[in-house]
N, C-alpha and C positions, 0 to 999 in steps of 0.2 A: 502390518502392525500386529505385534503379539498381543493377544487378548487374555487378561487375567481376571478371573472371577474371585472376588473376595467376600468372605463371610464377615459382614460389617458388624455382626452381633457377637463376635468371637471373644475379644479380649475382656479381661475383668472389668475394665472401665469403658466398655462399648458405649456408643460407637466412635467416641472421640479419637482414641489412638489409631483405630482402624481407618477412619476417614482421613485423618491427617497424614498417616503413612501412605495412603493411596494417592493423595495429592502430591506429596513429595516424589513418589515413584513416577507418576505420570509426567511430572515436570522434568525429572532427571533422566529417566530411562526411555521415554517415548512409547509407553505402553498404553493400550486401551483397557480400562478397568470397569468392571461391573460390580457395584456395591449392592450386596443382597441383604435385606433386613427390613426393619420397620422404617418405612419412608418418612413418617412423621418425626422420628428421632434423627434420621440420617440427614435429611435435607437442610435443616438449619446449621448443622455443623459444617456441611460441605459449603453452603453459601458464605459462611463466615471466612472461608479460606480464599474467597475471590477466585474460583477456578477458571473463570473466563471460558475459553473455548477448549479447555482440556477435554480429551475424550473419556469422560467419567460419566457413567450412567447408573441410575438407581433402579434396582429391581425389587419390588416390594415382596416381603414374605411376612405372613401374619404371625408366625410363631418362631420360637428358637429352642434349641436344645441346651440344657444346663447340666451342671454337675449332679443334679438330682435325678437325671434320666439314666437309669441303669436297668440291667437284666432284660426280661422279656418286654417290659414297657418301652425300653430303648429300641429293641429290635423291631417292634411294631411301628414305632415312629420312623425308624430308619428305612424300612422296606416298603411302607405303604405307597402305592403308585401315585396317589394324589397328595402326598405329604406337603405341608405348607411351611415347614420350618426352614430357616435360612440355609442350613447345610444341605438339605435335600434339594431345595430350589437351585442353589448354586451348583451342586453336583450334576443336576439334570441339564444345566446349561453346558457343562463340560461334556457330558455324555452325548448330547445332540450336536456337538461340534460348534457351538456358539462361543466357546472359550477354549483356550489352549492349556490352561492350568488352573488349579483351584488352591487357594490359600485360606487358612483359618488359624486363629489363635484360640479356638474354642476347646471344649471338652475333648481330650485326646481319644478317649474310648468312643465317644459319640461320633467323632470324625472317622475313625477307623471302621466302625460298624456301618456307618452311612455309606462310606466309599465301597466297602465290601458288597453291600446289597445293591447299590445303585450303579456301580461301574463293573463289578465282577473282578475276577483275577485274570492275569495273563495266562494263556494256555500253558500248562505244564508247571505252574507255580501253585503250591498248596496254601501257603500262608504269606501274608504281607510282612514286611520288616521295616521298622523305623531306622533311618540311618542318620547318625550325627557326624559332623565333621570336627574332629579333635585337633587342636593345635599340637604340633610336635616340634622336636628339636630341629628338624630339617624341612618342615612345611606343615602338611596336614595329613590326617588319616581318616578315612571313612570307616566308622564303626557301626556294625549292624548285627543283630537287632538291639535296640536300646529300650525296648519295653512293649512292643506289640504282642510278643508271644513268650511268656515265662517258660513254657514247656514246649520243646520242639524235638523232632527226630533228626537223625543224621542226614536224611534226604533234604530236610529243610535247610540245614546249614550249607549243603551242597548248592541249593538254589540261591541262598543268600549270597554265597561267594560269587556266583555268576552275575547276579544283579549288582552287587557292590562293585565288582571289577568294572563293569560296563558304565556305571555311574561315575566312578573315579576317572575313567578314560574320557567319556563324552562330555561330562559337565565340569569336572575339575581339571581337565586337560592333562592328565597323567598318562604318559605313554607306557604301555605294557605294565600296568600297576602290579606291584607285589602284594600277594594275598597271604595273610597269616591266620591261623586258627588259635584263638585265645585259649590259653591253658595255664596250668600252674607250674609248668616246666617247659624248657625249650626242646628237650629230647623227644623224639618220636616214641610213643608208648606211654608218655606222661598224660595226666588228665583223667577225667572221669570217663564213664562208659560212653557217654555221648561223644566226647572229643575223640576217643580212640576209634569209635565206629565211623566217625565222619572223615577221619584222615585218609583212608584209601579212596573215598569218593572225591575229595578235593585234589588228591594227587593225580587222579585220572580225568579231571575236568577240563584239561586243555588250557588251564590258567597259568600265570606266572606264580606258582605256588611256592611260598617261602618255607612253610612248615609251622610248627607250634611257636607261639609268641607269648611271653608274659606281659603284664601291664607295662613294665618298664621298657620293653622293646617297642611297644606301641607308642609311648610318649617319646621314646628316643628316636623314633623315625625309621625303624627297621622295615616297616611295611607301609603300604599305601591304603590297604584295606584290612580290617580285622573283623573276623566273623565269630559270633557267639550267640547264645540264647538270650532272650529278652530279659530274663531275670539278672543274669550276670552283667549284661550290657547296661542295664539301668542302674545297678549298683555302682559300676565303674563311672558312668556319667555323673551321677550325683556326688560321688566321692571326689571326683576330679574338680567339679564346680566348687565344692566346699573348700577344698585345699587351695584353689586359686584365689577364692575370696579371702580366706584366712591370711594367705601370704601378702596380698595387697593391703589388707587392713593392718597387719603387723608392721609392714614397712612404713605405712603412713603414720602409725602410732609411734614408732621408734624415731622417726624424723621430728615429729611434733614434740616429743618428750626429751629429745637429746640435746637441747640447749642451742645456743646461737650457731655453733659450728655445724651441727646436724641440720639446722634449718637452712644454712647456706649451702650445704651439700645437697639438700633436698631440692633447692632451686636449680642447682647445676645439673642434677640428674633427672629433673622433671620431664624433659622431652623423651628421654629413654624410657622412663617409667610409663609415660603416656602410650608409647608404642606397645609395651608389654601388656598394659591394661586393655588396649584395643584388641590385641591378639587373643586375650583370654575372655573377652566379653562375648557371651552367647548371642547378644543382640546383633552382632556383626554378621552372623550367618542368618539369623532371623527365624528360620524354620527348618524342620527335618523332613526329607522326602519319605513318603510311605511307598516303598518299592514293592513291586509285585502286583500292585493294583493296575487294572487296565485303564489307566489315565494318570495324569501328573497331579499328585496330591501332596501338599506341603502343610505340615502342622507345626505351629509355633506355640510358645508358652503363653498361658493366660495373662502373665504379668507383662506381656509385650507392650512397649511404648511405640510411638510413631516411627522412631528409627528402626526398631526391630521389624515392624510391619513393612516399611520401605525396603529393607534388606531382604525380607522374605519374598517380596514381589520380584526383586532383582534375581534372586536364586531361581525362582519359578520361571522367569523370563529366559534365563540362560539355559535352563533344562529344556524348555519348549523349543528353543531355537537350535539346540544341539542335536535333535533327532534321537535322544536317548531312549524314548519309548519304543520306537521301531527297532533300535539296536537291541533292546532287551527281548523283544519278541523273537528276533532272528537268533540271538545268542542262546536263548532257552531252547528253541527248536533245533539248533545245531548241536548243543551239548547234552540235551536231554531228549533225543528223538523218540525214545520209547515211551515218553509221557504225553506226547502230542497226539 
């Protein structure tokens, strides 16, 4: 049985969405779950769900990391060997082999810093990358980095491409995924200095390299993996989410204000609109993997509800059962032998 350790103090409304999502996941996906956090807060929420014999365990942690934990203070809390915050306790369970994957909806910076210091990096990888799954015209596209590293070097994009390709193949089930380099033009030679310097590295990486892609090619489904720096990826992610929300709100408003015929049309197209809404809903994916870390780490949004937590656990389960971590170790060693 796959074992997931969940930071029960992660979401903005902790621990209720976290615990409810864990119960839903345990019932639907057959996973064993460790809820890490303040037992006095977690236990009554869990008991109210009548978990019965579900394999859900509470692991007490005295402290938690918040949005106020930054800079050197965060580093000290993240790396202290005997740290008692919920992220550190949960990650230590993963490190010692008592769990197969870690999920949190907590402070992204705290999660990345804690994972870096407590788990370390895969050999040959310099920086971790957050990977988001974007809906496209033909399916999905794994985009990385979406915010872990605003500033990177060409070598980092090279590493991200290998990690993203293996994640798309092993976890998303994409055979021989096409990898694109996000740029402001399709032609080779376009882009900033970073893009131009990364191009020969990706061409020689032994991947199914597509070339430069603009944002419209990513959304259009031209590639299965799009590689970029964390600054650009984060802007693309938040812009895409804002556009998706605006479009659904505008359609809803137009139907509401369009009179009886528009209301009737709205009823007729409601099933189709529901499918589109589900495709654009970030909670359907639940969390983004932090690739490059020597362990399976998934980070969700602080606004996560029980559905998002449940889906984050599903994604983590699929990754753990896919063998993607071993594939990444082997892939990095094969394609970057000089760094090992």
